[in-house]
Structure formats: C-alpha cells, structure tokens
C-alpha positions in Angstrom: 0.0 0.0 0.0 2.9 2.4 -0.5 1.8 5.8 -1.5 3.8 8.9 -2.4 3.1 12.5 -1.3 4.1 15.3 -3.5 3.6 18.6 -1.7 4.2 22.2 -2.6 4.9 23.8 0.8 4.7 23.2 4.6 2.4 25.6 6.4 3.8 28.3 8.6 5.5 27.1 11.9 6.5 23.9 10.2 3.4 21.8 10.2 3.8 18.1 11.2 1.3 15.6 9.8 1.3 12.0 11.0 -0.5 9.7 8.6 0.5 6.3 9.9 0.4 3.5 9.2 2.1 4.4 5.9 5.1 6.6 5.3 5.2 9.5 2.8 8.0 10.7 0.6 7.7 14.4 0.0 9.0 16.6 -2.8 8.2 20.0 -4.2 5.3 20.4 -6.6 5.9 21.1 -10.3 4.3 23.9 -12.4 1.2 21.8 -13.4 -0.2 21.0 -10.0 0.0 22.0 -6.3 0.0 18.6 -4.8 -0.3 14.9 -5.8 -1.0 11.9 -3.7 -1.2 8.2 -4.5 -3.3 6.4 -2.0 -3.5 2.6 -2.2 -2.6 2.7 -5.9 -4.9 5.6 -6.8 -3.5 9.0 -7.7 -5.2 12.2 -6.8 -4.0 15.6 -8.0 -4.7 19.0 -6.5 -4.4 21.3 -9.5 -5.2 24.7 -8.1 -7.5 26.9 -6.1 -10.3 27.7 -8.5 -12.5 30.0 -6.6 -13.4 32.1 -3.5 -16.6 33.8 -2.4 -18.7 34.6 0.6 -22.2 35.3 1.9 -22.3 38.3 4.2 -22.5 37.5 7.9 -25.8 39.4 8.4 -27.7 37.7 5.5 -31.2 36.6 6.5 -33.6 33.8 5.4 -37.3 34.0 4.7 -38.1 33.6 8.4 -36.2 36.7 9.3 -33.3 34.7 10.9 -29.6 35.1 10.3 -28.2 32.7 7.7 -25.1 31.4 9.5 -23.2 28.2 10.0 -24.1 26.9 6.5 -20.7 25.3 6.1 -21.5 22.7 8.9 -22.4 20.5 5.9 -23.5 21.0 2.3 -24.9 19.1 -0.7 -24.6 20.0 -4.3 -27.4 18.8 -6.5 -25.6 17.1 -9.4 -28.6 17.1 -11.6 -28.8 20.9 -11.5 -25.0 21.5 -12.2 -24.4 23.1 -15.6 -21.6 24.6 -17.5 -23.2 27.7 -19.0 -20.3 29.1 -20.9 -16.5 29.2 -21.1 -15.4 28.9 -17.5 -18.9 29.7 -16.2 -21.1 27.4 -14.1 -24.3 27.4 -12.1 -26.0 24.9 -9.8 -28.0 24.3 -6.7 -26.3 24.2 -3.3 -27.9 23.2 0.0 -26.3 24.5 3.2 -26.8 23.0 6.6 -26.5 25.2 9.7 -25.7 23.6 13.0 -27.4 24.6 16.3 -27.6 28.3 15.7 -25.8 31.2 17.4 -24.2 29.5 20.4 -21.0 31.3 21.2 -22.5 32.5 24.5 -24.9 29.5 25.1 -27.3 27.4 23.2 -30.7 28.8 22.1 -34.1 27.6 20.9 -32.9 28.0 17.4 -34.9 25.8 15.0 -32.6 23.6 12.9 -33.1 23.9 9.1 -31.5 23.6 5.7 -31.1 26.4 3.2 -31.3 26.3 -0.6 -29.1 28.5 -2.8 -28.2 29.1 -6.4 -24.4 28.9 -6.7 -22.4 30.3 -9.5 -18.7 30.0 -10.4 -16.7 32.0 -13.0 -13.2 30.8 -13.4 -10.3 33.2 -13.1 -7.4 31.3 -14.8 -5.2 34.4 -14.9 -5.4 35.2 -11.2 -2.0 35.5 -9.6 -0.6 36.6 -6.2 0.4 40.0 -7.7 -2.8 40.4 -9.6 -5.5 38.6 -7.5 -9.0 37.9 -8.7 -12.1 39.4 -7.0 -14.5 36.8 -5.5 -15.7 34.6 -8.3 -18.1 32.3 -6.4 -21.6 33.7 -5.5 -24.5 32.3 -3.5 -28.1 33.5 -4.1 -30.6 32.6 -1.4 -33.7 30.7 -2.6 -35.5 28.9 0.3 -35.4 27.4 3.8 -36.9 24.2 5.2 -37.4 23.9 9.0 -37.0 20.5 10.6 -39.9 19.1 12.7 -40.5 16.1 14.9 -42.3 13.0 13.5 -45.6 14.7 14.3 -44.9 17.2 11.5 -45.7 20.1 13.9 -43.2 20.4 16.7 -40.1 22.3 15.6 -36.8 20.8 16.5 -34.4 22.9 18.7 -30.7 23.8 19.0 -30.9 23.7 22.8 -28.6 21.3 24.5 -30.2 17.9 25.3 -31.4 17.2 28.8 -28.9 15.2 30.9 -31.5 12.5 31.4 -34.7 11.3 29.8 -35.9 11.0 26.2 -38.9 11.6 24.0 -40.8 8.8 22.2 -42.7 8.6 18.9 -44.3 5.4 17.4 -41.9 3.5 15.2 -38.8 5.5 16.4 -36.1 4.7 18.9 -35.9 6.8 22.1 -34.8 10.2 21.0 -32.9 12.9 22.8 -35.1 15.6 24.4 -34.6 19.3 25.4 -37.0 20.9 27.9 -37.6 24.7 27.8 -39.7 27.2 29.7 -41.9 29.9 28.4 -41.5 30.4 24.7 -37.8 29.3 24.9 -36.6 32.8 24.3 -37.2 34.4 27.7 -40.8 35.3 26.9 -44.1 34.0 28.2 -45.4 30.7 27.1 -46.3 27.2 28.2 -42.8 25.7 27.8 -42.4 22.4 26.1 -40.1 19.6 24.9 -38.4 19.3 21.6 -35.9 17.1 19.8 -32.5 18.7 20.0 -30.4 18.6 16.9 -26.8 19.8 16.4 -26.8 19.3 12.6 -23.4 18.4 11.2 -23.8 16.1 8.1 -26.1 16.3 5.1 -27.1 14.0 2.3 -29.6 15.1 -0.4 -31.7 12.2 -1.8 -33.2 12.1 -5.2 -36.7 12.3 -3.9 -36.0 15.6 -2.1 -35.6 14.1 1.3 -32.5 14.7 3.5 -30.3 12.5 5.8 -28.9 14.6 8.6 -26.3 13.5 11.2 -26.1 15.2 14.5 -23.8 15.6 17.5 -26.2 15.4 20.5 -27.3 11.8 20.0 -25.3 11.2 18.1 -28.1 10.1 15.7 -28.8 10.1 12.0 -32.2 11.5 10.9 -34.2 11.3 7.7 -36.4 14.3 6.9 -38.9 14.3 4.1 -39.0 17.2 1.6 -41.1 19.3 3.9 -38.7 18.9 6.8 -40.7 16.3 8.8 -38.7 13.6 10.5 -39.5 10.2 9.1 -36.7 7.9 10.3 -34.0 7.9 13.0 -30.9 5.8 13.4 -29.7 5.1 16.9 -26.0 4.0 17.0 -24.6 1.0 18.8 -24.3 1.2 22.6 -20.5 1.9 22.6 -21.2 5.2 20.9 -24.0 6.4 23.1 -22.8 8.9 25.8 -23.2 7.8 29.4 -23.0 9.5 32.7 -23.6 7.9 36.1 -24.3 4.6 34.5 -27.0 5.7 32.1 -27.4 7.2 28.6 -27.0 11.0 28.9 -27.4 13.1 25.7 -26.3 16.4 27.1 -23.2 18.0 25.6 -22.8 20.2 28.7 -23.7 23.3 26.6 -25.8 25.4 29.0 -28.6 27.6 27.4 -27.9 31.2 26.9 -30.9 32.0 29.2 -29.8 29.5 31.9 -26.0 29.7 31.9 -25.6 28.2 35.4 -27.2 24.9 34.5 -24.7 22.2 35.5 -24.3 18.7 34.2 -22.3 16.3 36.5 -19.9 15.0 35.4 -19.3 17.5 32.6 -17.8 14.9 30.2 -19.5 11.6 29.6 -17.6 8.6 31.1 -18.0 6.7 27.8 -19.5 7.2 24.3 -19.2 10.3 22.2 -17.4 13.3 23.7 -19.3 16.6 24.1 -19.7 18.2 20.7 -17.7 15.4 19.0 -20.6 13.3 17.6 -21.5 12.3 14.0 -19.7 15.1 12.3 -19.2 13.4 8.9 -21.9 11.8 6.8 -21.9 10.5 3.2 -23.8 8.2 0.9 -22.4 5.7 -1.7 -23.2 6.4 -5.3 -25.7 3.7 -5.6 -27.7 5.2 -2.8 -27.7 1.9 -0.8 -25.3 2.8 2.0 -24.6 5.6 4.5 -21.3 6.1 6.2 -21.1 8.2 9.3 -17.8 9.2 11.1 -17.3 10.5 14.7 -15.5 13.7 14.9 -12.8 12.1 17.2 -12.4 9.1 19.5 -15.0 8.0 22.0 -14.3 8.9 25.6 -13.3 5.4 26.6 -10.9 5.2 23.6 -8.7 8.2 24.1 -11.1 11.1 24.2 -11.6 13.9 25.1 -7.9 14.8 25.3 -6.6 16.2 22.0 -3.3 14.3 22.4 -5.0 10.9 22.5 -8.4 11.1 20.7 -7.1 10.0 17.4 -9.0 6.8 16.5 -12.5 7.6 15.3 -15.2 5.1 14.4 -16.7 4.9 10.9 -20.1 3.2 10.8 -21.8 1.9 7.7 -25.6 1.6 7.5 -27.3 -0.4 4.7 -30.4 1.7 3.7 -31.3 -0.3 0.5 -34.4 -1.9 2.0 -35.9 1.3 3.4 -35.1 0.2 7.0 -31.5 1.2 8.0 -29.4 -1.8 9.0 -26.1 -1.5 10.9 -23.8 -3.2 8.5 -20.1 -2.7 9.2 -17.7 -0.6 11.4 -14.1 0.6 10.9 -11.5 2.7 12.5 -10.1 5.9 10.9 -6.7 7.2 12.2 -7.1 11.0 12.3 -4.0 13.0 11.4 -1.9 14.8 14.0 -0.2 18.2 14.0 2.3 20.0 16.1 0.9 23.1 18.0 3.8 25.5 18.4 2.0 27.3 21.2 1.7 24.3 23.5 4.3 22.7 25.8 6.4 19.9 24.2 4.5 17.2 26.1 1.1 18.4 24.7 2.1 19.9 21.4 1.2 16.8 19.3 -2.6 17.0 18.8 -5.3 15.3 16.8 -6.9 17.2 13.9 -10.5 16.3 14.4 -12.5 15.6 11.3 -15.4 17.8 10.1 -16.8 16.0 7.0 -16.4 13.0 4.8 -17.4 12.3 1.1 -17.5 8.8 -0.4 -15.5 8.7 -3.7 -15.6 5.1 -4.9 -14.3 1.7 -4.1 -13.9 2.2 -0.3 -12.0 5.6 -0.6 -13.3 8.8 1.0 -12.4 12.4 1.2 -12.1 13.7 4.8 -11.8 17.2 6.0 -9.6 17.4 9.1 -8.4 20.5 10.8 -6.9 22.2 13.8 -8.9 24.6 16.0 -8.5 28.0 17.6 -6.9 29.6 14.5 -8.4 32.0 11.9 -10.7 35.0 11.6 -12.0 35.9 15.0 -9.7 33.6 16.9 -6.7 34.4 19.2 -4.3 33.1 16.6 -4.6 33.9 12.9 -2.4 31.2 11.4 -3.8 27.7 11.0 -1.3 24.8 10.8 -3.5 21.9 9.7 -6.6 22.4 7.6 -6.9 19.7 4.9 -9.1 17.6 2.7 -7.4 14.3 2.8 -8.1 10.7 1.5 -8.6 7.5 3.5 -9.1 3.9 2.3 -10.9 1.1 4.1 -9.9 -1.7 1.8 -7.6 -3.4 4.4 -9.3 -2.0 7.5 -10.6 -4.4 10.1 -14.4 -4.7 10.4 -15.0 -4.2 14.2 -18.7 -4.6 14.1 -20.0 -7.0 16.8 -20.3 -7.7 20.5 -16.6 -7.3 21.3 -16.6 -3.6 20.5 -20.3 -2.5 20.4 -21.4 -3.0 24.0 -21.7 -0.2 26.6 -18.2 1.0 27.5 -16.6 -1.4 24.9 -13.3 0.1 23.6 -11.1 -0.3 20.5 -8.3 1.6 22.2 -7.0 2.3 25.6 -7.9 5.5 27.5 -4.5 6.7 26.4 -5.5 6.3 22.8 -3.4 3.1 22.0 -5.2 1.0 19.4 -5.8 -2.6 20.4 -3.8 -5.3 18.8 -5.5 -7.1 15.9 -7.3 -3.9 14.6 -6.0 -2.5 11.4 -7.2 1.1 10.8 -7.9 2.7 7.5 -5.1 4.0 5.3 -4.8 7.8 5.6 -3.2 10.0 2.9 -2.8 13.8 3.1 -4.0 15.7 0.0 -5.3 19.3 -0.2 -3.8 21.9 2.2 -6.2 24.9 2.6 -3.6 27.0 4.1 -1.2 27.6 1.2 -0.9 31.3 0.8 0.6 30.8 -2.7 -3.0 29.7 -3.7 -5.1 31.8 -1.4 -3.4 35.0 -2.3 -4.5 34.6 -5.9 -8.0 35.4 -4.7 -7.0 38.1 -2.1 -7.5 35.8 0.9 -4.9 34.6 3.4 -4.0 32.3 6.2 -2.2 34.1 9.0 -1.6 37.8 9.2 -4.2 40.6 10.0 -7.6 39.9 11.4 -9.5 41.2 8.4 -12.4 39.8 6.4 -10.0 38.1 4.0 -8.5 35.9 6.7 -9.8 32.4 6.5 -12.4 31.5 9.1 -11.4 28.9 11.7 -14.0 26.2 10.9 -14.2 24.5 7.5 -16.7 21.6 7.7 -18.1 20.7 4.3 -17.3 18.9 1.0 -19.2 18.9 -2.3 -18.1 17.6 -5.7 -19.2 18.6 -9.2 -17.6 17.8 -12.6 -15.6 20.4 -14.4 -17.1 19.4 -17.8 -20.5 20.2 -16.4 -21.7 16.8 -17.5 -20.5 13.5 -15.8 -16.8 14.1 -15.1 -15.6 11.6 -17.6 -12.3 13.3 -17.9 -11.8 12.9 -14.1 -11.6 16.7 -13.6 -13.7 17.8 -10.6 -14.3 20.8 -8.4 -14.4 20.4 -4.7 -16.5 23.1 -2.9 -16.0 23.7 0.8 -17.9 26.2 3.0 -16.9 27.6 6.4 -19.0 27.4 9.6 -19.0 31.0 10.9 -20.9 30.1 14.1 -23.5 32.8 13.3 -21.0 35.5 14.4 -22.3 38.9 13.4 -23.0 42.3 15.0 -26.4 42.4 13.2 -28.0 39.0 14.0 -31.5 37.7 14.4 -33.2 34.5 15.6 -36.7 33.4 16.7 -38.3 34.4 13.4 -36.5 37.8 13.4 -37.8 38.7 16.9 -34.6 38.1 18.9 -31.8 40.4 17.8 -28.2 39.7 19.0 -24.7 41.1 18.7 -21.9 38.6 19.2 -19.7 39.6 22.1 -16.5 39.0 20.1 -17.2 42.2 18.1 -16.5 40.3 14.8 -18.5 39.9 11.7 -17.6 36.5 10.1 -18.9 36.0 6.6 -19.8 32.5 5.3 -16.7 31.8 3.2 -16.5 29.5 0.2 -13.5 27.9 -1.4 -13.4 25.9 -4.6 -10.5 23.5 -5.5 -9.9 22.0 -8.9 -8.7 18.4 -8.7 -8.1 15.3 -10.9 -9.4 12.1 -9.6 -7.8 8.7 -10.3 -8.5 7.5 -13.8 -12.0 6.1 -14.3 -12.9 6.5 -10.7 -15.4 9.4 -10.8 -17.7 9.4 -7.8 -20.8 7.3 -8.5 -24.1 9.0 -8.1 -27.6 7.8 -8.6 -27.1 7.9 -12.4 -30.4 8.6 -14.1 -31.1 7.1 -17.5 -34.3 7.2 -19.4 -36.0 3.9 -20.4 -34.4 2.6 -23.5 -35.9 0.1 -25.9 -34.6 -1.7 -28.9 -34.0 -5.0 -30.5 -32.6 -8.0 -28.5 -29.0 -6.9 -28.9 -29.6 -3.4 -27.4 -32.4 -4.2 -25.0 -32.0 -2.8 -21.5 -33.3 -5.5 -19.2 -31.9 -7.0 -16.1 -28.4 -7.3 -17.6 -26.3 -5.2 -20.0 -22.8 -5.6 -21.3 -20.7 -2.7 -22.5 -17.8 -3.4 -24.8 -16.3 0.1 -24.2 -12.7 -0.8 -23.1 -13.9 -4.4 -22.9 -15.4 -3.8 -19.5 -18.7 -5.5 -18.6 -21.5 -3.6 -16.9 -23.6 -6.0 -14.8 -26.6 -6.1 -12.5 -28.7 -3.3 -13.7 -31.7 -3.1 -11.5 -34.6 -0.9 -12.6 -36.6 1.1 -10.0 -38.7 4.2 -10.0 -37.5 7.6 -9.0 -40.1 10.4 -8.4 -37.8 13.4 -8.1 -39.3 15.3 -11.0 -40.6 12.7 -13.4 -40.7 8.9 -13.4 -37.3 7.7 -14.5 -35.4 4.5 -14.5 -32.3 4.2 -12.3 -29.8 1.6 -13.3 -27.3 0.5 -10.6 -24.0 -0.7 -12.1 -21.8 -3.3 -10.5 -18.9 -5.3 -12.0 -19.5 -9.0 -12.3 -20.5 -10.8 -15.5 -23.5 -13.1 -15.9 -24.9 -14.7 -19.0 -28.3 -13.1 -19.5 -27.3 -11.2 -22.6 -24.5 -13.0 -24.4 -25.0 -11.0 -27.6 -23.8 -7.9 -25.9 -20.7 -9.5 -24.5 -19.2 -9.8 -27.9 -19.8 -6.2 -29.1 -16.4 -5.0 -30.2 -15.2 -1.6 -29.3 -15.5 0.9 -32.1 -17.7 -1.3 -34.2 -21.2 -0.4 -35.5 -23.0 -2.4 -32.8 -20.9 -0.8 -30.0 -21.6 2.6 -31.5 -25.3 2.0 -31.7 -25.4 0.8 -28.0 -23.5 3.9 -26.9 -25.8 6.2 -28.8 -28.8 4.6 -27.1 -27.2 5.2 -23.7 -26.5 8.8 -24.5 -30.1 9.3 -25.6 -31.2 8.1 -22.3 -28.9 10.5 -20.5 -29.8 13.5 -22.6 -33.6 13.0 -22.1 -34.0 13.5 -18.3 -31.0 15.7 -17.9 -31.6 17.9 -21.0 -27.9 17.7 -21.8 -26.2 17.5 -25.1 -23.7 14.6 -24.8 -22.2 13.1 -27.9 -20.6 9.7 -28.3 -17.1 11.1 -28.0 -18.0 12.7 -24.7 -18.1 9.2 -23.1 -15.2 6.9 -22.3 -16.9 4.2 -20.3 
C-alpha cells in the first residue's frame, strides 16, 4: 500500500502531519499542480484553487433569521449543475447550519436547511500579484425547517437534557430538550423538543435529507417538507453515558440559563461533548450511508486532543428502506504540532469535520486544527486539509466485542488494540497555502480582516468540471466555512430576537473551490439517471447489460422508480459478469454495434438531464 506524497509547501510554523500506518515521501510540486497523492494505488492531483466567495454575515432567510453556519455541511445537486459558458457554471447548493448562534450559550434556534443558487466564474489568470475578485456567489432561494415526527413540533438547537428521552411510534428513544416559556425568555407554556446539532447532510433524489447530529449522536431522515420520518440510533458503545445511564447532554448550557450544571461535565463513555457524528456521506448507488465520529470515543482516548485519534466509521445499509447496521471501521485521524503548546502536549489530533465517499472504499475527509483563523486568538492555521482515506484493508470491528456499553477499540491513552487495522490515511489538499489563497485576495495568518480564512471548514461537495458527468476525471471540490453565526447584526426566533456577538466580529460565510483530478475512471458514482431505452434484442435494456467500451462488462442493472421530477429508471451498475445477454458480451469496441449501443445510452442520459452529450464525450 505504498503511497507517495508530492507537496508544494509546509504551512507556517512547520506543520507536522502524521498519517500512519504508511510513510510518505515528500518533494516539491511542479508547475502543473499544487500537490499529488497516490493512496493505495490511486493517484489524486490538486491542480489549483479555482474560486473564492462569501455570503455576508448578516444575511437573513425567509423567516427573518440570520443565515449562518451553512458550512456545517453542504450538498450540491448534481442534476442541476451546468456549464453555461467558457469557464462559467451554475447549480443548486444546500447549506446546513448547526445549532444556531451559540458562542454564549445554546438557544431555541430551529434547525433547518437552506437552498441557494451557486455560480462560479473561473479566473485562470489570477496571480498573487494580480488577484481575482471573489468569483463564487450564492443567491438565497429557500429554507426548510425541521420538525418532529408529528410534523408540527419544531426541533431545537438547545442542549439535550442530561437524562430522559422523547418517544414517537416507530422511532427509537430520541434525545429531548426541555424549555420554559417560549424558549426565548418570553411568556409561554414551555415544552419539549428534539435537540439537533446538525453536522452532516445527504440530499436524496426524492428531495428528502439525511442529517447526522452531535447530540445523540443520531442520523435522521427528513422528508422534503422537513418532517422527521426515520431515526438511526447507533450501537451502545457510541451512546454517551453519565452515572451509568445514557445522557445526551453536551454540557452546553442555554444562553438563558448559563448556570445549568451537568455532572460530570464529560461523559464517562461514548461520544465526547460536541464530537458526535460530524461526517456523513452516501455511496453512489444510494444503498449505504457512512457516518464518522469527529474524534475518538471517551473510553478510547477522548476527550484529550493528544489521545483522541482513533475515530469510528459506521456503515448503514439503507437499501431496504429500513436502515441496517452493516459494518464498522477505525479511521486514524491526522496529528499536527501546535507551536503554542508545551512539548508534552504539542502533538494534537486534527479532528474531522466532514467525509465524502468517492468510490471503491475511498473517501475524502476534512480534518483541521482549531482556535486559529478569523475571530480567533491566533490567525495562522497549521493543519486544515481535505485528505483521503481507504478502508480496503481495515478491520471490520462490528460485533459484540466492541459494540457494548463502554466497549473500547483503544485504551484510555489512545493506543489502538492489537488485531485492529485502521484505514489507510493519505494527506491531500492543504487549505492554508498562501501561494494559492493570495491569488484570490484571501490569506492564512496575518491581519484579522475579512479576507482571513475562518477557523472552521466543515463541508465537502463535488461537481464535474465538464458540467456533465466528469468523464475526464476533472472535478471541483466546494467547501464552506461554519461562521458560528458570528455577526453584529444577528436575528433569531423568526426575526424577533436580535443579537450582537460579544466578540465584536462579523464573520462571513466563506467558500473555497479547489480543482482536482481524480484517479482514472474512478469518478464518484451517483444515482445515475437514464431514461427507459428500448430496442432489439441486442440493445435491449433488461436485467443485464454488457458494454464493450474498453472491454469492461457492466452488470446487475436493476430498474426502480424515482419520483424526483418525473418517473425515471435508475440503473445500478456493478462489476460481475452473468450470461443473461451473451449477444452484448461480444460487441467490439468501435464497431457499429458498439456505437449504436453507446448512442442509445446517450439518448437516455440527454432525455431527463436535458444535456447534449455526444458519443465522443463518453469513455466508459
């Protein structure tokens, strides 16, 4: 599994990144790319920073509330992504805030998801000496509020109660938050609501959303109106416990009750406070969710930053409609050297903030330091990366040995147990390189101005550079910052609760776009929509199809209905050969039969997508 790291620069203060179990050989980048990484035989190339933009800190949604924290997670609607001209693109982006403005205490903010139009205009001539103006823009479109399974009770950003739960038919016991009055210091009857600290987002083809949270940590499914329709409760080892019982509180007192005390402050086992299911992604066939803890469980090295390295990655099979706990792995988070700490405590874990499934067991992961950036005591960040990890050789730890209450994969000192092989971890994109940031007038380190990168970057979204299907392996990675709703002109509670963050800062919602090249023929699979195709026996789409392009068979094509906009057929593509259509197995590449089959496939793509693909646009 040897892999080679080609890197352009080390960050200021001499960043140290530990990516065990594999060693890396570093050398300077050449003129054609910033960084290149081969991870378990697959090569990824970071070509350049392609864009920067921002949404002002005091932007407001249709409910009158501040639009903040939208970088907690994001989803790009691939079906809406279009190349509109030379270097010009437009699409739909969904931004997920977390629990609202909470720098001074949690509030009865109502969790939600925002919809935007996103546009990108490339600036290929941007240089450090002649930087481009912001070339990425968001235009607000809509907001969906999240409600309980009753479809009426709004969810809340308040910290969960230390004990107790709320129940709905067909759901596991859910965390609960109790509030008095109207929850904002005004009169009212009080009540109970499901607390959600939203951190992961998956957009489904039917308009529904999977959302992972930190309080439970749970994974929730909301329908297109925002009503909760499913909830996934993790295994017992992950659930936080205090005093021998499950305790969902994150020890985050409400703004209006700052003296509320939870004893002990940290759970004795399970997820650490505010370190729950930070990363969420779906496989391209739509059958599996993966969710990753932000750092190690408290019985496995948490909460200390020097020992909380080994995080659990959980796979759920959602193909039947009822989520099934399928597998579990360990991801070794990177470590960095903090020059402001004593030597004994300088080596720290870069906790992860998002994951994105690429293909074949490889994932992007966003890992970063903390306490550095705009509005923070230190302006220079040391480790802020989108990296790659691979689970091909990782041990599946699912089962009774590691899933029971207080079960552990590592010691309290963070030493992984013998017999467990973690994922392979490979550094890739460094956000902090001023040689790229300065081309757009932004910077890491230096003055505390609006062009200094924010501390928290917590989202990953991919769209193809060709505006079609990414067949040339060229892709854009979008990432948004979480600004913690920090503004001097803020509003919550449907615009009736004004606030001014005590920091005195206004932190815009920042956006970065990186251009990359994925490994050859390994574009991220999505729910690929193809219209129903008919024809003679040789070109009939049935249960099986063979493609002779590059001689590679395409197998197991299962038809099912999708109701996103119109009824369409979705064909899920696997790799084994069967004998249902022997005529297609012998279609020679470049021959008339092959060309006719390819044209039929393209017709099916162009129909629902209103695209204009031609045969020479497709390689496989």
